N, C-alpha and C positions, 0 to 999 in steps of 0.2 A: 541426729544426722540421718538415721534410717527413715524417719518421717519425711524429711526434706527430699531425700532421694526418691522415696515412693511417690511423692507429689510431682517431682521433676520429671519422672518417667511414667506418669499416670495418663489415662485417657483424657482427664480434665486438662492437663497441661498440653497434651497433644492438640486438643480443641483450641486452647488459647493460642498456641503457636501457629496453627493453621489460619485462624482469623487474623492474627497479627501479621502473618506473612501476606495474606490477601490484601489487608488494609495498606500495608507498606508499599507493595508494588502498584496498587491502584492509585495511591497518592502520588507515587513517583511519576505516573503518566501525566498528571496535572502539573507537576513541577516542571517536567520536560516541556510541556506545551507553553508554559508562561516564561520559563527562564532558560530553556535550552537543554540539550542532551547532557552536556557536561555537568550541569547543576543536578540533574537526576542521578547521575553516576556518583558524584561526590557525596550527595546527601543520603542516597539509598543504596544503589546497586554495588558500589565499590566500598561502602562503609563497613567497618569492622563488625558492628553489631548485626549487620545483615548477614554476613558470613557466619557469625556465631549462631544466629537464629536458624540458618539452614543446617548447621552442624548439630544443633540440639534436636531439630526435627528428625534428622537421620538417626541419631542415637536413640531417640524416643521410639522411632519405628522399629529399630532392631530389638530393643527391650520388649516391646509389645508383641513382636513376632514370637518371642519365646514365652512371654506371659500367657498368651492365648494359644500356645502350642500349634502354631500354624504349620510347623514342620511335619505334623502327623500326616500319614498317607491320605486320609480322607479330606485333608485341607490343603493338599498340594497346589490346587488351582489358585486358592486365595494367597497361599505363600508366594507363588510365582510373581503375581503382579504387585504384591507389596514389596518383595525383594527387588523388583525391577526399579522402583523409585530410588532405592539405595544405590543401585548400580548407575542410574542416570545421574544422581548427585555426584558420584565419584567421577563419572565421565565429564561432567560439567567442571569439576574441580581441576581435572587434568587439562581441559581446554583453557581454563582461566589462568592457570599458573605455568603451563608448559607450552601450549600452543600459541601461535601468533598469526596475525594477518598483516597484509601490506598491499602496496600497489606497485606495479611495474609499468613504467612509461617508456615506450620504444618508438622511435621515428623510423619510417621506411628506410631500409638499407642498413640500419644500425643493429648492433649486437650488444646485449647487456646481460650481466649476471647480478645486477643490483636491484633491490626492492626497497621502498620506503615504508616504514611501519605505519599501521593505522593508529597506534598509540603514540602519545607524545612523551618526550623525555627531556630531562635537564642533563645536558652533557657538559662536563667540566674537564678542562685540561690545564695542567700546570707544567711549565717548561723552564728549565735552566739551560745553561750552555751544554751540559753533559747528560741530562736526564729528562725524561718525560713521564708524568704520572697522570692518569685520567680515570674518570668514573662516569657511569651513566645510570640514571635512576628514572623509572617510569613515574609519571605524575599526571593527574587530571586537575586542571584549574577551573574555577568557577567563580562568578561574581557574587554568589549567594553564600559562600562559605570561605573563610580564610584558609588558604592552603599552606600547610606547614612543610618546610623543607630546610634541612640543615645537614651538611656533611663536610668532611674535611679530607685533605690529601697530605701525604708526607713526601717531601722531595728534598734531597740533599740535607737531611736532618732538620728541615724546616717544615712547619705545619701551616697549611692554608685552610682556613675555615670559610665556607660559603653558606650564607643563610638567606632565605627568601624573606624580604622585608614587606613587600606589598605587591599586589598584582592588579593590573588595570586592563580589563578586556575591551575590545573595540576601541583601542586607544587613539586619541587624536591630540596633537600638540597644541598648546596654547601658551600665551605669555602672561606671566604674573609679576607685578612689581614687587621687588624685594630689595631692601637696603643693602644686602650683601651681594647683590647681583651686579651685572655689568650692563652698559648701554646696548640697546637693541633698536633697530630701525625696521619698520614694516613699510614697504613701498609697492607701487604698481607702475610697471613700465610698458610702453607700447611704441611701435613705429620704428624700431631700430632695424638696420639691415641684418638679415638672418633670423629675425624673430617671426614667429607664427602667432599672430593675435596678441592678446593681453597676457602679461606675465606678472604673477604675484611672487614676491620674494621677501625674505626676512634676512637681515644681516646682523649678526652679533659682533661685538667688538673683537678686532683682530681676525675677522673673517672676510673673505673676498668671493665674488661671484661674477660670472659673465652675463651681460645683457646684450644679446646680439654680438656685435664685434667689439663692444666696449667692456673693459675690465673695471669693476667697481670695488673699492676697498674701503672697509670701515676700520680706521686706525692705521698705523704703519707710516712709512715714509713715502712721499709722492715721487713718481718718476714721470718720464716724458709721455707715457702711453696709458696713464692710469687716472681715473676719477677717484678722488679720495675724500671720504667723509671723516670728520673727527668731532670729538666733543670734549670741552673743558667746562666752561660756564654756559656755553650755548652750542647748538649744532651748526656746523659749518662745513663747506665743501670747497675744494680746489680742483680746477680742471685744466688740462693742457691746451684747451681751446675755448674760445668764447662760448658763452651760453646765455640764456635769458630766462627771466621769470615771466610767465604768461598769465594774464588775468583770465580767470574762467568766466568773468562777466563781460568780456570784450575789452577793447582798448589796446593801446600799443604795448608791446612787450618791453620789459625793463632789461637792458643789456647788462652783462656782467663780464668783466675782463678775465682773460685767461691767466693762469699761473698766479692767481691771487685768491686769498681766503675770503669767502662770502658766507654770511649767516643765512641759513635757510630755515624754513618753518613748515610744520605739518599743514596739510590741506592746501598747499600751494602747488602749482604746476610749473615744472622747470623743463626747458628744452635744451638737452645736452647733446650736441652733435647729431641732431635728428631723432634722438631718443627722448620721448616725453615721459617724465617721471613725476609721480605724485607721492609725497611722503604721507602715508595714511596715519601712522602713529609713530611716536618716538618715546621710548622709555629710558630715562637717564640711568635707572638701576632696576634690572629685572632678570628673571630667570625663565628658562623653558620648563613647562610643566605639562605632564600628561594627565588627561582626564578621560573618562569613559564617554564615548560618542555613540551616535546612532548607526554608523556604518558597520554592518555585520561583517564586512570583508576586511575591515581594518585589523591590523595586527594586535596581539596581546603584548603588553609591556610588563616585564618582570623587573622589579627593583631588588637588587641583592646587596647585602653587607658582606664585604670581603675583608677578612682579618688575617694578618700574618705578623708575628713578632709584636712589635709595639705600634704597627701601622694598621689603620682601618680606612677603607675607601668604599664609596658607593658605586655600584655598577648598574647601568640600565641595559636590559637585554630585550630586543624585539623578536617576536616569533609568532607562529601560528600552528594550529593542529593540522593544517592542510599542506604545508610545505616544509622542507628541511630548513631549519633556522640558520642564519648567518651569525657566527660567533662575535661577541663583543670582547675586547681585550683591555687589560690594564696591567701596569707594572706595580708590584708591591713587594717590598722586602727582597728585591733582586729576583723576583719570580714573575714570569710572564703568565698571567692567568687568562684563559679564554672560557667563556660560558655561552652556551647556545640553548635555545628552547625550540622544540618541535619534534616531528618524526625523525627517526634516525635511519641511516642507510645500512642495510644488511646485504652481505654477499652470499649468494647461494652457490652450491657446488656444480653448477652447469649454466649454460647461457641460452638465451633465445634471440634469434634474429628475425626481425619483422621484414618479410619479403614483400607483402602487399596488404594494405588495409582496404577492405571492400565494403562499400556502402551502397546497399540496394535502395532504390527509391520507388515510390508509387508511379505507375505510368502517367506521363503528362504532368509530373509534379516534381518539385525539389524536396519534398518531405521524405525523410528516411523511413523505411519500413523494417529494415534489418541491417545488421552490420557484423562483419567477421574479420578475423586477423589470420592471414596466412603466415605461419612462422616455421622456422627451422630450429629444432632442439639440438644443441651442440654440447656433447659431453666428451671433452678431450681425454679425460682420464680413462674412459672406456671405449674411446674411438667411435662414438655414436653420433650420427647426423640423421635426424628424422624430420620429415615434413609433417606438419599438423595444421588443422583448421580449427580455430577457436571461435565459437559463437555461442549465443545464449542457449543454455541447456546442453551444450556440447563442450565439455571441459577437457583440459589437458592434465593428465596425472603422471607424475614422475618423481621418484625418490621421496615420497611423502609430501610433495608439494602439489597443489592443485591450482590451475590457472583458469580464470573466468573472464569472459568478455564483459567489461564494465562500462567503458566510455571511450571517447576518441577526441582528437584535436579538432578544432573548428576548421582547419584547412584540409582535413581528411587525409593527412599524411602521417599521422601518428596514432597510436592506440594506447589505451590504459587498461591493463589487466589487473583484476583483483587476484591476490595470491593468498592461499591459505595453507598453513603448515600445522596440522593438528591430527596426525594419523592415529595416535593412540586414544586421544580424547574422543574422536569420532567413532572409532571401533567400539570402545566401551559403551558410549552412549547408544549407538545403534543396537548393540547386544541387549542393552536395557530396554529399548523400544520393542525388540522382538519378543522377549519373554513377558513384557507387559501385555502385548496384544495376545500372546498365547494364553497367559493366565486368565485374562478377562474373558476370552472366548470359551475357555475350558470351564470357567465358573458358571457359565450360563447353562451348561449341560451336565455338569457333575451332580450326582444325586445327593451329595452331602452338603451342598452349599445353601445359604439362606435363600437365594433366588429360587431354587427348586422347592424349598420348604414352603415359601410363600405361595408358589404356584399350586402346591398340593392342597394348601389350606383354602385357597380362593378358587371357587369353581369357575370364575370368569377370567382368571388371569392367564390361563394357558394360551390364549390367543396371542399374547405378546411375544411368545417365543418364536413365532413364525414371521414376525415383522423384521424387515431389514432396512436398507438405507432409506431414511425418511427425511425429508427436508421441509423446513418451515420458513416462511418469509412473508413478504408483502408485495403487493402490486398496486401502484397508484396510477390510474389513468391520467394522461395529460389533458389539459383543458382544450376544448375544441376551438378552432379558428374559423373566422367567417370571411372568406375571400371568394371572389368570382374567379374560378380557375379555368384556364384553357384546356378543357378535358376532352379526350377523344371518346367516341361512342363505345358503349359497353361490349357490344357484339364483336366489333373488330379487335378490341383489346383481349377478349376471351379467345378469339381465334389466334391472335398473335401469341397469347400465353401458352397455347397448345404446341407451338413450335419448340424445337429442341435447342438447347444451348449447352456448351461445354463450360463447366465452372473451373475455378482456379486449380482444383484438385484433380481435374481430368474427368470428372463424372459427367455423364450426359443426363440432362434433366430438362423438364419443361421450363420454358421461360417463366411460367406461373410460379414455380418454386423459387427461382432466382429473384424474381420481382418481390416476392414475399420477404425474402431475407434482406434484400437491399432497402426496401422501404422501412422495414423494422429497424434496421441499423441507422438510417438517416433520421427517422422521426420518432423512434422508440414506440411506435404504435403499429397495430396490425393493419389498420386502414388509415387513410388520411382524409379528413373532412368527410367521412362516410363513403369514400370511393375505394373500391378494391385495389390491392397493391398493383396488380397487373395493369389496371387502367391508368393509375398514376405513373407507373413505370414507362408505358408507351407514350403517354402525354409528355413526359420529360424529354423523351428522345425526339419526338416530332416537333415540339415547340420549346427548344432549349432556352431561347432568349426570354420568353414570357415566364417560364418556370424558374429562371434564375432570380426573379424578383419575388418569388413566393416564399414566405417565412415558414420553412419546413425542417430546417436543420436544428436539432436539439442542442441547446447550450445550457448546461445545468448549473454553471457557476455564474452567479449574479454579477460579480465584479467583472468577469470577462465579457458578459453580455453588455454591461455598461460601457466598457472600453470600446466595444465594436459598434456602439450606437443602436443596440437591439433593445426593444421594449418587450419584456416578457421572456419566455424561455425558448423561443424559436426565432431563428434569423434566416434570412434569404442568402443565397449564394453571393449576391452582390454586396451584402453586408461585410463580406470578408475581403473585398477588393477596394483599394483606394481610387481616387479620381484618375490616376494614371494606369489603372488596371493591375496594379501590383498587389500581391498577396499580403494582407496585413499581418498575418501570423507567422510569416516566414522566419523572422528573427527569434520570436518566442519559441517556435517549434524547434529550431536549431539549438537553442539554449536548453530546452527541456530534454532533447535526445542526447545532448552532449554530457549531461549529468549521469552519474551512476544511478541505476534503479533505486538503490537504497537511499539516495540523497534527493530524489525527486519529491517535490512538495505536491500536495493535492492539486494546487493550481497547475503545476507542470503536467500532472496526469490528465487533468481536464483539457489542457491545451492539446495533448496528444490525441485524446479521444475525439475532440471537436475537429481537429485536423484530419483525422481519419474519415469522419462523416463528410467533411468538405471534399476530400479527395474522392470518396465514393460518388458523391453528387457529380463531381467533374467527370468521372468515368462514365456515368450515365449520360450526361449531356453530350459527351464526345463519342459515345457508342463503343467505349472500350470493353464493356461487359458483353456486347453482342457477338460472342464467338459462335455464330450460327451457320457459318459457311465452311463445309469440309473442303480440304484441298485434296483432289484426287491423286496428286503426286506425292503426298506426304505419307511415308510408311509408318510414322508414329501416330497417325490418325488424329493429328491436332486440327482443331477448327479455329477459324479466324474471324475477326470483325471486318466490317466493310472497308475500313481504311488500310487494311493489311495489303502488302504487295504479294499476291499469289502468282505462282508460275503457271497461269492458265491464260488462254487467249480467246479471241472471238466473242461470241454472244455471251458465253458463260462469264468471262471477265467483266464485260459491261454490266451484266445482271448483278454480279456480286457488288460492284462499286455503286450502282445506281438504285437498286431495288428498294432499300430502306429509305433513301431520300425521296424516291417517287411515291412510296407508301405514305410518307409524311405529307407530301404535297396533295395527294388525293384526299387524305383525311381532312386536311385544312380547307380544301375546296368543296367538301361535301360530296365528293365523287366516290361513294362507298362501293360501287360495283368494281371500279379499278382497284380500290384498296383491297377488296377481297381477292382479286386476281393476283395482286402482288404477294399477299400472304400465302395463297395457294401455290404460287410459283416458288417461293422460298421452301415450302414444304416439299414440293416435288424435287427441288435441287438437293435437299437433305436426304431424301429417300434414294435418290439416284447415286450420289457419291458417298453416302455415309451408312449404307445399309448393313455393313459388316459390324458396326459398333453401336447403332442406335437401339434402345430398348424396344420391346414389342409394343404394338399399339395398345394392347390390353394394359400393360404396365404403365404406359403413359397416361391412359385415362384414369386408372386407379390412383396414380400419384396426384393428378389434378383434383380428383374427387376428395382425396385425403386432405390436400391443402385447403380446399374450399370449405369442407365441413368442419375442420379444426375441432375434431370430436373431443379430444382430451380437455381443451379449454372450455368447451361447452358443458362438460360433465362436472367439473369440480364445484360449481356453485350448488348443484343439486346434492352432491355428496355432503358438502358442509352444512347446508340447511337441514337436510333430513337427519343427519347425525345430531345436530344441535337440538332440534325439536324432540327427537327421541329421548335424549338425556333429560330434557325438561319434563316430558310426560312420565318418564320412569321415576324421576324424583317425586313428582306429584303422587304417583302410585305408592311410593314408600310412605309419604305423609298420610295419604288417604287410601287404605287398602281397597276400599269399595270402588275406586276409580279404575276402570278396566282399560288396558292398553292393547287388548287382543286384536281389535280391528285396525287400530293404528299401526301395530307391528306388521300385520298382514299387508296393509297398503304400502308401508315402507319397504317391506321385502319385495313386493311387486315392482315398485319404482326402481329400487336399487338393483333388482334382478335385470330389468330392461337396460339400465345403465351399464351393468356388468357385461351384458351381451354386446352392447355397442363398444364398450371398452376393449373387449376381447377382439372384436372385429377390427378396431383401430390398430391394435398390436399386430394382428395378422396381416393387415394391409401394409404396415410399416416393414414387417419382416419380408413380405413379398417384394416391396419396392426396393429395399436396400440390399436384399440378397443375403442377409445374415440375421441371426437372432436379435431381437430388439432389446439388448442390454449391453451394447458395446461402447456407449458413451453416457454422459451424465443425464441427458434428456431421456434417452431410451430406458436407462436403468430406473429412473424415477417413475416413468409411466408403468413400467413392468412391476415395480414394487407396490405402487398404488393398486394395481390389479391383484397382486398376491395378498396384499393387506385386506382388500375387500373380500377376497376368496376365503381368507381365514375367518372373517366375520360370519360368512354364511355357514362355514363348517361348524363353528362353535355357538351359533345363535341359540341352539336348543339348550345349551348349558347356561347361558346368560344373555338376556336381551341387551345388557350393557356392552357385550362383545361387538354386536353389529353396530351399535351407536358409536362406540369409540373408534372402530376401524373405518366407519364411514367418514368420520371427521378427519382421521389421519390420512385416508386415501385422498380426500379433498385437499388437505394441506399439501400433500406430496405433489399432486397435479398442479396446484396453485404455484408452487415454487419451481416446478419443472418448466413452466412458461416464463419464469424470470430468466432462467438459463437460455431458453429458446428466443427470448427477446434480444439476445446479443449474438446472432449467428455469425460465423466466421466467413466472410466473403472476400476478404483481402488478407494480406499478411499483417497480423496484429502485432502488438508488442511481443517480441520473441519469448520473453520470460513466461508469458501466459500459455505458451504451447508446451506445457509439461504434463506428462502422464501423472506425475505426483500431485500436481495442482488439482487435476480433475478428481482424484481420489480424496484429497484433503478437503476440498470444498464440499463434495458429496457427503462425506462422513460427518464432518463437523457441523454442517447445517442439518444433517439428519438428527443430530442430538437435540437441536432446538425443538423439533417436533415432539420427541419423547418427553423432554422436560416441560414443554408447554402442556402436554396431556397431564403430567403430574400436577402442574399448577392449576389446571382446570378442575381436576378431581379434588384438589385441596380447597378450591373455592366452593365446590359443591358441598364438601364436608363442613366448611365454616357456615354455610347457609343452613345445613341440616342441624348443626349445633344450636343455631338461633331458633329452630323450629321445635326443639325438644320441649316436652312437657311430661307430666306424670303418666299420661296415657300411652304415649308412643316412644318412651325412652328406650325400651328394649329393642323395638324394630329399628329405630334410628341408630342405636349403638351397634347393632349387628351390621347394618348397611355401611356405617362409617368405617368399621373395622375392615370389612371386605374391600371397600374402595381405597382404604389406606394401604392395604396389601398390594392392590393393583398399582397404586401410585408409587409405592416403593419399588416395585418391579420396573415400571416405566422409567423411574428416575435412575435406577441402576443401569439400565440399557443406555439411557441418555448420557449418564456420566461416562460410561465406557466409550461410547461413540465420541463424546466431546474430548476425552483424554487422548484416545487414539488419533482422532482427527487433528488435534493440536500438535501432537508429535509428528504426524505425517506432514503437517505444514512445515515443521522444522526440517524434515528430510527434503522437501521441495526447495526450501530456501537454501539449504546446504548444497544441493545439486545445481542450483541456478546461479548463486553468487557467493557460495563458500562460507555461509554463516547460518547455523541451524537455530541460533537464538540470539536476537539482538535487542531484546526488550522494546520492540516496537509496540506502541499502545494497543494495537489490535491483538497481537499475540499475548501481550501481558494481561489484557482483560479476559482472554480465553482461559489463561491460567488462573486468574481470579475466580472465574466461574467454576473451574475444576475444583479449586480449593473450597469454594462455598458449598458445592454439592457433596464433596467429600465430608465436610463437616456435618451437613444435614444427615447423611446416611450413617454417620458414626454417633449421632446424638443419643441413640439408644444405649450407649455405653457410659454416658455422662449423667451422674445424679442431678436431678432437677430438670433435665431436658428429655426425659424418657417418655413423656405422655404422648397420646395420640394427637392431642391438640397442638403440642409443640411441633410435632412432625408436619402437620398440615399447614400451620401458620408459616413454618419455614419453607415449605414447598411453594407457597404462594409468593412470599416476599423474595425468596431465593431467585425467582425468575427475573428479578430486576437486574441481576448481574448479566443475564443473557441479553436483556434489552440494552444495557449499557454497551455490551460487546458488539451487538449487531447494529444499533442505531447511534448510541451516544458517542462512541469512538469516531464514527463517520462524520459527525457534525460538530463535535465539541473538542476534539483533540486532533492535533496534526501528526500525521505519520504516514507510513508507506501504504496502509490500507484505507486511509480516510478519504472521503469525497469532498469535504469542505476544507477550508484553509486553517481550521483549528480555532477560528474565532467563533464564540458562542452565537447561536441563532436563537431567536425567541422560542421559549418552550410553549407548545400549543396549550391553549386553555383547557382542553379536554383532559390533558395529562393531570392537571391539578385536581380536577373533579374525580378522575379515576382513582388517584391516590387517596383522596378524602373518603371516597365510597369504600374502598378496600380497607382503609384504616378503621372506619366505623364498623364495618362488618367484622373485622378482626377483634375489636374491643367487645362488641356485643356478644360475639361467639364465645369469647373467653369468660365473660360474666355468666352466660347461660351454661357453659361447660362446667364451671366451678359449682354452680348452683345445683346441677342435676347429677354430678359425678363426685360425690363426697367420699366414696370409698377409694382406697389406693388402687391404681390400675395394675392389672397383670400384663405388663408389657412384654411382647415377644422379643427376646434377646437373641 
């Protein structure tokens, strides 16, 4: 027993549980993609074995905290973040078993204190004349696993047992022949008074239905106003008025007398009192049967066996996880039994009244940009009435409930609020997040931790302690297009770009800046067909009709592009309008915005993004962006576009309305002298009426120069290339000590030094332009960290040449990804949920981890390569180098894991503050957790017998990065979820991926062979 317990709580078992946990949740994302969220929950997330696994992980962690005495003073930092995981598990358990979520739907002017739960329930009620007994049980149903349910109620000394027999998702009704069934007619009717179009109907025996003004009965006694069908040995009909059988092939109709029985046949057309009826099918003996269909909006059908006393009956219940189910009833053993499936209604201890739902739209468009609910909180018990405004990232909190703006009714007269009640689960979890971050940060500076020990042993590892938020990613330039464009001259566009404009945030900036942001947003490129942004921007303004036919609006979804008739990844403005000039995406946009953010598909998100680009294009064509004219009578110093109605008169009024139009005419006519005069006139007008708010001429010139030089984007290729070649030459020196890198290093230091000076100048310029230190947002912080990263390389280059090489690569990667963020500048009101402070931190930190973990993988690759180069003559040198690089790799991996973990949980805070759920097992967040688990396992391998070797660590550091690639790329294109960019349908894997995997696999195997060959003695692994 002791041996079993020792194994159960050993580090080996911990490793097994971590890998099993990672494999389970990773598999669940593919189950969800193929079979739906409910399948993933039934098979994995809500399964008993999954809860047991998390419990064992927690217990194992507690035992190992005591086994390795992490409670000792010198290990407090390590103790903190390990204990944090236990607290987070406890918080998750409280959320899972005590907290709940729901939706509150309110129409304008209405007041409610009811919410419908997000979870589905089976609700059973048994009623007699004197008593009521009921129960409610939470359940998740799925087509991939048989859901078990059985419960009973006692009422009036009678027992009622209800058992789930079968479940049919997306159920559709069909007719199946059955000898024990009854006759059923399927028919099609058209043409009767009161009917709108063709009507399909099915009549079972003893059933009746109205067709227009006619009542049709199958079975029963005829009366003066009824058309009656009946069946004995043949199908026949009797009608109170004459009717006829009409030949579908032409010819005269066959009359049939009133009030007499006539035999009728399937596939024949009958005209009864102006109603034409075709009997599609007739079944002498059949039953209704439900089968699984393709309609995802169809209800789920649950078939129950109900038993009481000596009686047993079958009950069919229809329901859905999206709306409160309507109960089905039956009488059994003198008991009225009602069963319903779906969310249930919960009453909360206060009410909300919706005073007004407000939907803001883009100028000149029907597309929504943001929405909010003006509500009054009413608590009669405490005599409270408070007005609140609920919108994305601005929530209402009261009595442990939190209300989030989720969706709205299509008529814009009602709102849907997400409701979360998880006060204690959230507090416990947030406390766990806090001590996790505190412990991880402390462990990087505490003198007794392994991180500091590795730093002391490795002369080149100290540089890593000064690195901060690092981001790694990729930038793929779009393919060029070849069109003859109506482009304006460069000189006039540059002069126009020097004019000032007021952006949506109220900042005054050169049009050059706004043009850069607008063109990047529309085309996803810095230039368009080689033309500068300001030249394209002015051309779109002066030649809107011609530019509306230019394919420049990025459409990233191939299915959407096909629907719009677009060839390639770019469409013109005209592609989005039909022949009547109506916006093609109007309905799709409305549908996408009406869904809750958590329920929007990748296709919905692409619709929203493309709609935003179309609207920005429209605003350029109509001059909405040209807020270049100050109003001398406006105390708020707002500037306006030429179409605005300003309270000015005389020549100034005429100039505001006509100057841009006349500028366009002059440019189109080649009258560049007058064009220059109009631009100069606008400049004079701005200086005359806006002198109190416009930036200084020097600041304007520096901002334009900063925009045009684009210094940070120009620098990162040099940083990356020099860092890469330095690592190559340093490895060559390790293999061949006679190879000198002295002059190579001097040249690299010179080039990087010049780059560093330019980098510093760019930061100083941005500081001067913005008026604040350049680390207030994601882009600024990344450019600053790249600067600090390179600075650390210069500081420690004397201790290790690898320091400068590594920091050069990391600085390049940081600038590389900074421009991914810059490629999506905010020039209009974006999706409100993305305007979150927590989102900025989450993205910056979690993507920073990718850079550190990538460096660990690169160092692992170098070490595998060095293993392959080992021989009897160089084994000592290579072993020393591998050991040192492995220490650096472990340090970078530790920082990367810390960043990845903290970033993942900060993402939970963002989600919780935006829509009330800090963890929803979305594929992106799930794979982020998979990566956390993978790298936790790698860093704990040194405690597991058989996995302690240097080779094991390096091979794991290389292949472990595949979890990051899956998180960053795979989820986006192979899984459907809130963070994905494709629809979840697999896209072809690029051929180079297979070659890369094959090369790394061969390198791994040959490295293992050579490692075993030249390392025959047991390793003295640092524990």
